[in-house]
DSSP file (Angstrom, degrees, kcal/mol; ACC not computed):
  #  RESIDUE AA STRUCTURE BP1 BP2  ACC     N-H-->O    O-->H-N    N-H-->O    O-->H-N    TCO  KAPPA ALPHA  PHI   PSI    X-CA   Y-CA   Z-CA
    1    1 A M              0   0    0      0, 0.0     2,-0.3     0, 0.0     0, 0.0   0.000 360.0 360.0 360.0 133.6    7.9   35.0  -11.9
    2    2 A K        -     0   0    0      1,-0.0     2,-0.4     0, 0.0     0, 0.0  -0.605 360.0-132.5 -82.0 133.4    8.8   32.9   -8.8
    3    3 A K        -     0   0    0     -2,-0.3     2,-0.4     1,-0.0    -1,-0.0  -0.737  15.9-143.7 -88.7 131.0    7.0   29.6   -8.2
    4    4 A T        -     0   0    0     -2,-0.4     2,-0.6     1,-0.0    -1,-0.0  -0.795  10.1-135.0 -95.2 132.6    5.7   29.1   -4.7
    5    5 A V        -     0   0    0     -2,-0.4     5,-0.0     3,-0.0    -2,-0.0  -0.766  24.9-167.5 -87.5 124.5    5.8   25.5   -3.3
    6    6 A T    >   -     0   0    0     -2,-0.6     3,-2.1     1,-0.1     4,-0.1  -0.675  37.4-103.0-105.6 163.6    2.6   24.6   -1.6
    7    7 A P  G >  S+     0   0    0      0, 0.0     3,-1.4     0, 0.0    -1,-0.1   0.828 122.1  59.3 -54.9 -32.0    1.9   21.6    0.7
    8    8 A S  G 3  S+     0   0    0      1,-0.3    -3,-0.0     3,-0.0   144,-0.0   0.651  98.7  59.9 -72.3 -12.9    0.0   19.9   -2.2
    9    9 A A  G <  S+     0   0    0     -3,-2.1    -1,-0.3     2,-0.1     3,-0.1   0.254  75.7 135.9 -97.1  12.2    3.3   20.2   -4.3
   10   10 A T    <   -     0   0    0     -3,-1.4     2,-0.2   142,-0.2    -4,-0.0  -0.314  65.4-102.9 -60.3 140.4    5.2   18.1   -1.8
   11   11 A Q        -     0   0    0      1,-0.1     2,-0.1     2,-0.0    -1,-0.1  -0.475  36.9-118.4 -67.8 128.9    7.4   15.4   -3.4
   12   12 A A        +     0   0    0     -2,-0.2   117,-0.2     1,-0.1   116,-0.1  -0.439  33.2 175.3 -69.0 141.2    5.9   11.9   -3.1
   13   13 A E        +     0   0    0    115,-3.9     2,-0.3     1,-0.4   116,-0.2   0.571  63.9   5.1-118.8 -21.7    8.0    9.4   -1.2
   14   14 A A  E     -a  129   0A   0    114,-1.7   116,-2.0    26,-0.2    -1,-0.4  -0.987  58.0-140.5-161.2 158.8    5.7    6.3   -1.1
   15   15 A I  E     -ab 130  42A   0     26,-2.2    28,-2.7    -2,-0.3     2,-0.4  -0.987   9.2-164.9-127.8 136.9    2.4    5.0   -2.5
   16   16 A V  E     -ab 131  43A   0    114,-2.7   116,-2.3    -2,-0.4     2,-0.4  -0.974   8.4-168.9-118.6 138.4   -0.2    2.9   -0.7
   17   17 A I  E     -ab 132  44A   0     26,-2.8    28,-2.4    -2,-0.4     2,-0.4  -0.986   2.2-169.7-128.9 135.6   -3.0    1.1   -2.6
   18   18 A G  E     +ab 133  45A   0    114,-2.5   116,-2.9    -2,-0.4   117,-0.6  -0.971  14.6 155.9-126.2 142.2   -6.0   -0.6   -1.2
   19   19 A A  E     - b   0  46A   0     26,-1.9    28,-2.1    -2,-0.4   117,-0.2  -0.993  35.0-125.4-157.3 153.7   -8.5   -2.8   -3.0
   20   20 A S    >   -     0   0    0     -2,-0.3     3,-2.8    26,-0.2     4,-0.2  -0.320  60.1 -77.2 -85.7-176.6  -11.0   -5.6   -2.4
   21   21 A A  T >  S+     0   0    0      1,-0.3     3,-1.2     2,-0.2    27,-0.0   0.794 132.3  64.6 -55.7 -28.9  -10.7   -8.8   -4.4
   22   22 A G  T >> S+     0   0    0      1,-0.2     3,-0.6     2,-0.1     4,-0.5   0.556  84.0  78.9 -70.1  -7.1  -12.2   -7.0   -7.4
   23   23 A G  H <>  +     0   0    0     -3,-2.8     4,-3.0     1,-0.2    -1,-0.2   0.542  65.5  87.4 -80.2  -6.9   -9.1   -4.8   -7.4
   24   24 A V  H <> S+     0   0    0     -3,-1.2     4,-2.1     1,-0.2    -1,-0.2   0.911  89.9  49.0 -59.1 -42.3   -6.9   -7.4   -9.1
   25   25 A E  H <> S+     0   0    0     -3,-0.6     4,-0.9     2,-0.2    -1,-0.2   0.914 112.4  47.6 -63.6 -42.8   -8.0   -6.2  -12.6
   26   26 A A  H >X S+     0   0    0     -4,-0.5     4,-0.9     1,-0.2     3,-0.7   0.913 111.1  50.5 -65.9 -42.0   -7.3   -2.5  -11.6
   27   27 A L  H >X S+     0   0    0     -4,-3.0     4,-2.2     1,-0.2     3,-0.6   0.870 105.2  58.3 -61.3 -35.8   -3.9   -3.4  -10.2
   28   28 A S  H 3< S+     0   0    0     -4,-2.1    -1,-0.2     1,-0.2    -2,-0.2   0.744 106.1  49.2 -66.2 -23.2   -3.2   -5.3  -13.5
   29   29 A A  H << S+     0   0    0     -4,-0.9    -1,-0.2    -3,-0.7    -2,-0.2   0.675 121.9  32.3 -86.4 -19.2   -3.8   -2.0  -15.4
   30   30 A I  H X< S+     0   0    0     -4,-0.9     3,-1.5    -3,-0.6     4,-0.4   0.885 111.0  51.3-103.0 -58.9   -1.5    0.0  -13.1
   31   31 A L  G >< S+     0   0    0     -4,-2.2     3,-1.7     1,-0.3    34,-0.3   0.853 104.4  55.4 -60.0 -42.7    1.4   -2.0  -11.7
   32   32 A P  G 3  S+     0   0    0      0, 0.0    -1,-0.3     0, 0.0    33,-0.2   0.709 102.0  61.1 -64.6 -15.8    2.8   -3.4  -15.0
   33   33 A R  G <  S+     0   0    0     -3,-1.5    -2,-0.2    31,-0.1    -3,-0.1   0.580  81.4  98.1 -85.5  -9.9    3.1    0.1  -16.4
   34   34 A L  S <  S-     0   0    0     -3,-1.7    31,-0.7    -4,-0.4    32,-0.5  -0.643  78.6-120.8 -80.2 133.7    5.5    1.3  -13.7
   35   35 A P    >   -     0   0    0      0, 0.0     3,-1.9     0, 0.0    -1,-0.1  -0.255  19.8-109.9 -73.5 161.4    9.1    1.2  -14.9
   36   36 A A  T 3  S+     0   0    0      1,-0.3    31,-0.3    30,-0.1    -2,-0.0   0.809 119.6  50.7 -58.2 -31.4   11.9   -0.9  -13.3
   37   37 A D  T 3  S+     0   0    0     29,-0.1    -1,-0.3     2,-0.0    43,-0.1   0.114  74.2 148.2 -97.0  22.2   13.5    2.2  -12.0
   38   38 A Y    <   -     0   0    0     -3,-1.9    -4,-0.0     1,-0.1     0, 0.0  -0.389  43.7-143.3 -56.9 128.5   10.3    3.7  -10.5
   39   39 A P        +     0   0    0      0, 0.0    -1,-0.1     0, 0.0    -3,-0.0   0.516  68.0  73.9 -81.9  -4.2   11.7    5.6   -7.5
   40   40 A L  S    S-     0   0    0     39,-0.2     2,-0.3    40,-0.1    40,-0.2  -0.800  75.4-121.7-111.9 150.0    8.9    5.0   -4.9
   41   41 A P        -     0   0    0      0, 0.0   -26,-2.2     0, 0.0     2,-0.5  -0.633  25.1-153.2 -78.2 148.3    7.9    2.0   -2.9
   42   42 A V  E     -bc  15  82A   0     39,-2.6    41,-3.2    -2,-0.3     2,-0.5  -0.991   6.8-165.6-125.8 122.5    4.4    0.8   -3.4
   43   43 A M  E     -bc  16  83A   0    -28,-2.7   -26,-2.8    -2,-0.5     2,-0.4  -0.934   9.6-165.7-113.3 131.3    2.5   -1.0   -0.6
   44   44 A V  E     -bc  17  84A   0     39,-3.3    41,-2.3    -2,-0.5     2,-0.5  -0.950  16.1-172.5-126.2 131.4   -0.6   -2.9   -1.4
   45   45 A V  E     +b   18   0A   0    -28,-2.4   -26,-1.9    -2,-0.4     2,-0.4  -0.991  14.0 176.2-115.2 125.9   -3.4   -4.4    0.7
   46   46 A I  E     -b   19   0A   0     -2,-0.5     2,-0.6    39,-0.2   -26,-0.2  -0.997  34.2-116.8-128.5 134.7   -6.0   -6.5   -1.2
   47   47 A H        +     0   0    0    -28,-2.1   -24,-0.1    -2,-0.4    66,-0.1  -0.586  49.7 156.3 -73.6 114.3   -8.8   -8.3    0.5
   48   48 A L        -     0   0    0     -2,-0.6    40,-0.3    64,-0.1    63,-0.2  -0.906  52.5 -76.0-132.8 161.1   -8.3  -12.0   -0.1
   49   49 A P    >   -     0   0    0      0, 0.0     3,-0.8     0, 0.0    -1,-0.0  -0.346  37.5-144.2 -58.1 134.9   -9.4  -15.2    1.7
   50   50 A P  T 3  S+     0   0    0      0, 0.0     4,-0.1     0, 0.0    60,-0.0   0.658  88.3  67.0 -76.6 -14.7   -7.3  -15.6    4.9
   51   51 A D  T 3  S+     0   0    0      2,-0.1     2,-0.3    37,-0.0     0, 0.0   0.317  95.3  56.0 -96.4   9.8   -7.2  -19.4    4.7
   52   52 A R  S <  S-     0   0    0     -3,-0.8     2,-0.1    -4,-0.0    -4,-0.0  -0.977  88.6 -94.2-139.6 157.2   -5.1  -19.9    1.6
   53   53 A R        -     0   0    0     -2,-0.3     2,-0.3     1,-0.1    -2,-0.1  -0.359  41.4-124.4 -65.5 140.8   -1.8  -18.8    0.3
   54   54 A S        -     0   0    0      1,-0.1     4,-0.2    -4,-0.1     3,-0.1  -0.700  20.4-171.5 -89.9 140.1   -1.7  -15.7   -1.8
   55   55 A L     >  +     0   0    0     -2,-0.3     4,-3.1     1,-0.1     5,-0.2   0.239  58.5 106.9-107.0   9.4   -0.2  -15.7   -5.3
   56   56 A M  H  > S+     0   0    0      1,-0.2     4,-2.8     2,-0.2     5,-0.3   0.928  79.4  45.5 -57.2 -51.0   -0.5  -12.0   -5.8
   57   57 A A  H  > S+     0   0    0      1,-0.2     4,-2.3     2,-0.2    -1,-0.2   0.921 116.6  45.5 -61.6 -44.0    3.3  -11.3   -5.4
   58   58 A K  H  > S+     0   0    0      2,-0.2     4,-1.5     1,-0.2    -1,-0.2   0.922 114.0  49.5 -65.2 -43.9    4.2  -14.1   -7.7
   59   59 A L  H  X S+     0   0    0     -4,-3.1     4,-0.7     1,-0.2    -2,-0.2   0.935 117.0  39.8 -59.7 -49.1    1.5  -13.1  -10.3
   60   60 A F  H  X S+     0   0    0     -4,-2.8     4,-2.0    -5,-0.2     3,-0.3   0.802 107.4  62.0 -76.8 -28.3    2.5   -9.5  -10.4
   61   61 A D  H  < S+     0   0    0     -4,-2.3    -1,-0.2    -5,-0.3    -2,-0.2   0.880 104.4  50.6 -62.0 -35.5    6.3  -10.1  -10.3
   62   62 A A  H  < S+     0   0    0     -4,-1.5    -1,-0.2     1,-0.2    -2,-0.2   0.760 117.5  39.8 -71.3 -25.0    5.9  -12.0  -13.6
   63   63 A K  H  < S+     0   0    0     -4,-0.7     2,-0.3    -3,-0.3    -2,-0.2   0.656 105.7  75.2 -96.5 -19.3    4.0   -9.0  -15.1
   64   64 A C     <  -     0   0    0     -4,-2.0     4,-0.1     2,-0.2   -31,-0.1  -0.670  60.3-150.3-107.7 150.1    5.9   -6.1  -13.7
   65   65 A A  S    S+     0   0    0    -31,-0.7    -1,-0.1   -34,-0.3   -29,-0.1   0.793  84.5  77.9 -78.5 -31.6    9.3   -4.4  -14.3
   66   66 A M  S    S-     0   0    0    -32,-0.5     2,-0.3   -35,-0.3    15,-0.2  -0.329  99.9 -94.6 -71.7 159.0    9.5   -3.4  -10.7
   67   67 A S  E     -d   81   0A   0     13,-1.3    15,-3.0   -31,-0.3     2,-0.4  -0.610  44.8-165.4 -71.5 133.4   10.5   -5.9   -8.0
   68   68 A V  E     +d   82   0A   0     -2,-0.3     2,-0.3    13,-0.2    15,-0.2  -0.986  16.7 154.4-126.8 133.7    7.4   -7.4   -6.4
   69   69 A R  E     -d   83   0A   0     13,-2.5    15,-2.3    -2,-0.4     2,-0.4  -0.978  46.5-101.6-151.3 161.6    7.3   -9.3   -3.2
   70   70 A E  E     -d   84   0A   0     -2,-0.3    15,-0.2    13,-0.2    13,-0.1  -0.753  55.1-103.8 -83.4 135.8    5.1  -10.3   -0.3
   71   71 A A        -     0   0    0     13,-2.8     2,-0.3    -2,-0.4    -1,-0.1  -0.278  32.0-151.9 -64.6 142.8    6.0   -8.2    2.7
   72   72 A D    >   -     0   0    0     13,-0.1     3,-1.6    -3,-0.0    27,-0.2  -0.876  30.1 -93.8-111.9 149.0    8.1   -9.6    5.6
   73   73 A D  T 3  S+     0   0    0     -2,-0.3    27,-0.2     1,-0.3    18,-0.0  -0.395 107.5   5.1 -63.3 133.2    8.0   -8.5    9.2
   74   74 A K  T 3  S+     0   0    0     25,-1.9    -1,-0.3     1,-0.2    26,-0.2   0.611  90.2 153.6  67.7  17.5   10.6   -5.8   10.1
   75   75 A E    <   -     0   0    0     -3,-1.6    24,-3.2    24,-0.2    -1,-0.2  -0.596  48.4-118.3 -75.8 130.4   11.7   -5.5    6.5
   76   76 A P  B     -E   98   0B   0      0, 0.0     2,-0.5     0, 0.0    22,-0.2  -0.463  32.4-113.2 -65.2 140.8   13.2   -2.1    5.5
   77   77 A I        -     0   0    0     20,-2.1     2,-0.4    -2,-0.1    16,-0.0  -0.648  34.7-158.4 -80.2 125.7   11.1   -0.4    2.8
   78   78 A A    >   -     0   0    0     -2,-0.5     3,-0.8   -38,-0.1    -3,-0.0  -0.836  18.3-113.0-107.8 142.5   13.1   -0.2   -0.4
   79   79 A R  T 3  S+     0   0    0     -2,-0.4   -39,-0.2     1,-0.2     3,-0.1  -0.313  99.7  28.6 -62.6 152.5   12.4    2.2   -3.3
   80   80 A G  T 3  S+     0   0    0      1,-0.2   -13,-1.3   -40,-0.2     2,-0.4   0.740  96.7 115.1  69.4  23.3   11.3    0.7   -6.5
   81   81 A T  E <   - d   0  67A   0     -3,-0.8   -39,-2.6   -15,-0.2     2,-0.5  -0.977  55.7-146.0-128.9 139.9    9.6   -2.3   -4.8
   82   82 A V  E     -cd  42  68A   0    -15,-3.0   -13,-2.5    -2,-0.4     2,-0.5  -0.915  18.3-163.3-102.1 127.6    6.0   -3.3   -4.7
   83   83 A Y  E     -cd  43  69A   0    -41,-3.2   -39,-3.3    -2,-0.5     2,-0.4  -0.951   2.2-160.4-114.5 126.8    5.0   -5.0   -1.4
   84   84 A F  E     -cd  44  70A   0    -15,-2.3   -13,-2.8    -2,-0.5   -39,-0.2  -0.864  25.0-116.9-102.1 139.0    1.8   -7.0   -1.0
   85   85 A A        -     0   0    0    -41,-2.3   -39,-0.2    -2,-0.4     3,-0.1  -0.547  34.9-118.6 -67.7 135.4    0.3   -7.7    2.4
   86   86 A P    >   -     0   0    0      0, 0.0     3,-1.4     0, 0.0    -1,-0.1  -0.388  41.6 -82.2 -71.5 156.8    0.4  -11.5    3.2
   87   87 A P  T 3  S+     0   0    0      0, 0.0     3,-0.1     0, 0.0   -40,-0.1  -0.304 111.8   9.9 -59.5 140.4   -3.0  -13.2    3.7
   88   88 A D  T 3  S+     0   0    0     23,-0.9     2,-0.4   -40,-0.3    22,-0.0   0.647 107.4 101.0  66.9  19.2   -4.4  -12.9    7.2
   89   89 A Y    <   -     0   0    0     -3,-1.4     2,-0.3    14,-0.1    14,-0.2  -0.999  69.5-128.3-131.8 136.4   -1.9  -10.3    8.4
   90   90 A H  E     -F  102   0C   0     12,-3.2    12,-1.8    -2,-0.4     2,-0.5  -0.612  23.9-138.6 -73.8 141.7   -2.3   -6.5    8.7
   91   91 A L  E     +F  101   0C   0     22,-0.3     2,-0.3    -2,-0.3    10,-0.2  -0.924  26.9 179.4-104.6 124.0    0.5   -4.6    7.0
   92   92 A L  E     -F  100   0C   0      8,-3.0     8,-2.2    -2,-0.5     2,-0.5  -0.857  24.9-137.7-121.7 156.4    1.8   -1.6    8.9
   93   93 A V  E     -F   99   0C   0     -2,-0.3     6,-0.2    23,-0.3    31,-0.2  -0.976  22.1-143.4-113.1 121.9    4.5    0.9    8.2
   94   94 A E    >   -     0   0    0      4,-3.3     3,-2.2    -2,-0.5     4,-0.1  -0.418  26.3-110.0 -78.6 159.6    6.7    1.8   11.2
   95   95 A T  T 3  S+     0   0    0      1,-0.3    -1,-0.1     2,-0.2    -2,-0.0   0.728 121.0  59.5 -65.6 -19.9    7.9    5.4   11.8
   96   96 A D  T 3  S-     0   0    0      2,-0.1    -1,-0.3     3,-0.0     3,-0.1   0.290 123.6-108.2 -87.8  11.2   11.4    4.2   10.9
   97   97 A R  S <  S+     0   0    0     -3,-2.2   -20,-2.1     1,-0.3     2,-0.3   0.894  76.0 131.7  63.1  45.8   10.0    3.1    7.5
   98   98 A R  B     -E   76   0B   0    -22,-0.2    -4,-3.3    -4,-0.1    -1,-0.3  -0.876  58.2-113.3-114.0 154.6   10.1   -0.6    8.1
   99   99 A L  E     -F   93   0C   0    -24,-3.2   -25,-1.9    -2,-0.3     2,-0.3  -0.599  31.1-168.3 -85.1 151.1    7.2   -2.9    7.4
  100  100 A S  E     -F   92   0C   0     -8,-2.2    -8,-3.0    -2,-0.2     2,-0.4  -0.994   9.7-147.5-139.8 144.5    5.5   -4.7   10.2
  101  101 A L  E     -F   91   0C   0     -2,-0.3     2,-0.4   -10,-0.2   -10,-0.2  -0.903  16.0-174.9-113.7 143.4    3.0   -7.5   10.2
  102  102 A S  E     -F   90   0C   0    -12,-1.8   -12,-3.2    -2,-0.4    -2,-0.0  -0.994  26.1-161.6-139.1 143.0    0.3   -8.0   12.8
  103  103 A S        +     0   0    0     -2,-0.4   -14,-0.1   -14,-0.2    -1,-0.0   0.031  48.2 138.7-108.3  24.9   -2.3  -10.6   13.5
  104  104 A E        -     0   0    0      1,-0.2   -14,-0.1   -14,-0.1     3,-0.1  -0.114  67.3 -58.4 -61.0 169.5   -4.5   -8.3   15.6
  105  105 A E        -     0   0    0      1,-0.1    -1,-0.2     6,-0.0     5,-0.1  -0.046  65.2 -94.7 -51.6 147.2   -8.3   -8.5   15.2
  106  106 A P        -     0   0    0      0, 0.0     2,-0.5     0, 0.0     5,-0.2  -0.262  32.4-136.0 -58.9 152.2   -9.8   -7.8   11.7
  107  107 A V  B >  S-G  110   0D   0      3,-2.7     3,-1.6     1,-0.2     7,-0.1  -0.970  85.6  -9.8-113.4 123.1  -10.9   -4.3   11.0
  108  108 A L  T 3  S-     0   0    0     -2,-0.5    32,-0.2     1,-0.3    -1,-0.2   0.910 132.6 -55.6  51.5  44.4  -14.3   -4.1    9.2
  109  109 A F  T 3  S+     0   0    0     -3,-0.2     2,-0.4     1,-0.2    -1,-0.3   0.577 116.8 115.3  69.5  12.8  -14.1   -7.9    8.8
  110  110 A S  B <   -G  107   0D   0     -3,-1.6    -3,-2.7    -5,-0.1    -1,-0.2  -0.943  48.1-162.3-123.6 134.1  -10.8   -7.6    7.0
  111  111 A R  S    S+     0   0    0     -2,-0.4   -23,-0.9     1,-0.4     2,-0.2  -0.799  93.4  39.6-146.7 105.0   -7.2   -8.7    7.8
  112  112 A P  S    S-     0   0    0      0, 0.0     2,-0.4     0, 0.0    -1,-0.4   0.325  95.7-161.1 -78.7 152.4   -5.3   -7.3    6.2
  113  113 A A     >  -     0   0    0     -2,-0.2     4,-1.5     1,-0.1   -22,-0.3  -0.892  20.4-146.2-109.1 136.2   -7.1   -4.0    6.5
  114  114 A I  H  > S+     0   0    0     -2,-0.4     4,-2.7     1,-0.2     5,-0.2   0.912  99.0  59.3 -62.3 -44.4   -6.6   -1.1    4.1
  115  115 A D  H  > S+     0   0    0      1,-0.2     4,-2.9     2,-0.2     5,-0.3   0.892 103.1  51.5 -55.1 -43.3   -7.2    1.4    7.0
  116  116 A I  H  > S+     0   0    0      2,-0.2     4,-2.2     1,-0.2   -23,-0.3   0.930 112.0  45.6 -64.0 -45.6   -4.3    0.1    9.0
  117  117 A L  H  X S+     0   0    0     -4,-1.5     4,-2.5     1,-0.2     5,-0.2   0.960 116.5  45.1 -60.5 -50.3   -1.8    0.3    6.2
  118  118 A F  H  X S+     0   0    0     -4,-2.7     4,-2.2     1,-0.2    -2,-0.2   0.911 114.1  48.0 -62.8 -44.1   -2.9    3.8    5.2
  119  119 A E  H  X S+     0   0    0     -4,-2.9     4,-1.6    -5,-0.2    -1,-0.2   0.917 115.5  43.3 -65.2 -44.0   -3.0    5.2    8.7
  120  120 A T  H  X S+     0   0    0     -4,-2.2     4,-1.8    -5,-0.3    -1,-0.2   0.875 114.1  50.7 -71.7 -35.7    0.4    3.9    9.7
  121  121 A A  H  X S+     0   0    0     -4,-2.5     4,-3.0    -5,-0.3     5,-0.4   0.873 107.1  54.8 -67.4 -36.3    1.9    4.9    6.4
  122  122 A A  H  X S+     0   0    0     -4,-2.2     4,-2.0    -5,-0.2    -1,-0.2   0.891 108.1  49.7 -62.7 -39.0    0.5    8.4    6.9
  123  123 A D  H  < S+     0   0    0     -4,-1.6    -1,-0.2     1,-0.2    -2,-0.2   0.891 117.0  41.2 -64.5 -39.1    2.2    8.6   10.3
  124  124 A A  H  < S+     0   0    0     -4,-1.8    -2,-0.2   -31,-0.2    -1,-0.2   0.873 129.2  24.9 -78.5 -38.8    5.5    7.5    8.7
  125  125 A Y  H >< S-     0   0    0     -4,-3.0     3,-2.3     1,-0.2    -3,-0.2   0.613  79.7-176.6-106.4 -15.5    5.5    9.5    5.5
  126  126 A G  G >< S-     0   0    0     -4,-2.0     3,-1.5    -5,-0.4    -1,-0.2  -0.257  75.6  -1.5  53.4-131.6    3.2   12.5    6.3
  127  127 A P  G 3  S+     0   0    0      0, 0.0    -1,-0.3     0, 0.0    25,-0.1   0.551 125.1  73.7 -70.1  -4.9    2.8   14.7    3.2
  128  128 A G  G <  S+     0   0    0     -3,-2.3  -115,-3.9    -6,-0.1  -114,-1.7   0.358  79.2  97.4 -86.7   6.5    5.0   12.5    1.2
  129  129 A L  E <   -a   14   0A   0     -3,-1.5     2,-0.5  -117,-0.2  -114,-0.2  -0.791  55.0-161.5-103.4 139.0    2.4    9.7    1.0
  130  130 A V  E     -a   15   0A   0   -116,-2.0  -114,-2.7    -2,-0.4     2,-0.4  -0.977  11.7-160.4-113.6 126.7    0.0    9.1   -1.9
  131  131 A G  E     -a   16   0A   0     -2,-0.5     2,-0.4  -116,-0.2  -114,-0.2  -0.910   8.1-175.4-111.9 135.8   -3.1    6.9   -1.1
  132  132 A I  E     -a   17   0A   0   -116,-2.3  -114,-2.5    -2,-0.4     2,-0.5  -0.992  10.9-165.2-132.8 126.5   -5.1    5.1   -3.8
  133  133 A I  E     +a   18   0A   0     -2,-0.4  -114,-0.2  -116,-0.2     3,-0.1  -0.957   9.8 176.4-107.4 124.1   -8.4    3.2   -3.3
  134  134 A L        -     0   0    0   -116,-2.9     2,-0.3    -2,-0.5  -115,-0.2   0.832  61.5 -20.1 -96.5 -38.5   -9.2    1.0   -6.3
  135  135 A S        -     0   0    0   -117,-0.6    -1,-0.4  -115,-0.0     2,-0.3  -0.964  58.8-170.1-161.2 168.5  -12.3   -0.9   -5.2
  136  136 A G        -     0   0    0     -2,-0.3     3,-0.1  -117,-0.2     5,-0.0  -0.945  26.6-163.0-170.4 148.3  -14.1   -1.9   -2.1
  137  137 A A  S    S+     0   0    0     -2,-0.3     2,-0.2     3,-0.1    -1,-0.1   0.530  87.4   9.8-108.6 -12.6  -16.9   -4.0   -0.7
  138  138 A N  S    S-     0   0    0      2,-0.2  -118,-0.0     0, 0.0   -29,-0.0  -0.695  99.8 -72.3-145.2-161.2  -17.2   -2.2    2.6
  139  139 A E  S >  S+     0   0    0     -2,-0.2     3,-2.4     2,-0.1     4,-0.5   0.474  79.3 129.2 -84.1  -2.0  -15.9    1.0    4.3
  140  140 A D  T 3  S+     0   0    0      1,-0.3    -2,-0.2   -32,-0.2    -3,-0.1  -0.354  73.2  28.1 -58.9 124.7  -12.3   -0.3    4.7
  141  141 A G  T 3> S+     0   0    0     -2,-0.1     4,-2.7    -5,-0.0    -1,-0.3  -0.014  94.3  93.6 113.0 -26.9  -10.0    2.4    3.4
  142  142 A A  H <> S+     0   0    0     -3,-2.4     4,-1.8     2,-0.2    -2,-0.1   0.949  91.8  40.0 -64.4 -49.5  -12.2    5.4    4.0
  143  143 A A  H  > S+     0   0    0     -4,-0.5     4,-1.9     1,-0.2    -1,-0.2   0.880 116.1  52.8 -66.9 -37.3  -10.7    6.2    7.4
  144  144 A G  H  > S+     0   0    0      2,-0.2     4,-2.0     1,-0.2    -2,-0.2   0.912 108.5  48.3 -65.0 -43.1   -7.2    5.4    6.1
  145  145 A L  H  X S+     0   0    0     -4,-2.7     4,-2.4     1,-0.2    -1,-0.2   0.862 108.9  54.8 -66.1 -34.2   -7.6    7.7    3.1
  146  146 A K  H  X S+     0   0    0     -4,-1.8     4,-2.4    -5,-0.2    -1,-0.2   0.888 107.6  50.2 -63.1 -38.9   -8.8   10.4    5.4
  147  147 A A  H  X S+     0   0    0     -4,-1.9     4,-1.6     2,-0.2    -2,-0.2   0.880 109.0  51.7 -66.3 -38.6   -5.6   10.0    7.5
  148  148 A V  H  < S+     0   0    0     -4,-2.0     4,-0.4     2,-0.2    -2,-0.2   0.936 112.0  46.4 -62.3 -46.4   -3.5   10.3    4.4
  149  149 A R  H >< S+     0   0    0     -4,-2.4     3,-1.4     1,-0.2    -2,-0.2   0.912 110.6  52.1 -62.7 -43.2   -5.3   13.5    3.4
  150  150 A A  H 3< S+     0   0    0     -4,-2.4    -1,-0.2     1,-0.3    -2,-0.2   0.795 103.3  59.6 -64.3 -28.1   -4.9   14.9    7.0
  151  151 A A  T 3<        0   0    0     -4,-1.6    -1,-0.3    -3,-0.2    -2,-0.2   0.556 360.0 360.0 -78.4  -7.3   -1.2   14.1    6.9
  152  152 A G    <         0   0    0     -3,-1.4  -142,-0.2    -4,-0.4    -3,-0.2   0.415 360.0 360.0 119.6 360.0   -0.8   16.4    3.9
């Protein structure tokens, strides 16, 4: 019997994860389990205070087999790498699959905003994107996850 490929069976190309500050525990249960040769990039927005330096990348780099870093503006997205949004910057994915940082207004009181990452990544990756919301204190992420779903 011949297997039919449906849109839901599209090969994943990237993962976006959004969480409020309470998501650190959930991320700690997920990211360290990914192997060093994990083939997808993982981009993460977590709501943290904007007025202090984030230790997320350093913390998770010590726990994870994958490479973990804080995202840089105009950085090409590499497979097998986890990117954290820096504090007080929106993290975007350009259509050429580079990361971009923005200091535009907060969305739903958040910068970085989950919705912005998810919506721009959906534009760049279409049906190849997987979106995950781990926790939340407000509606940030709902519109972004809807965009991921609409992209396939």
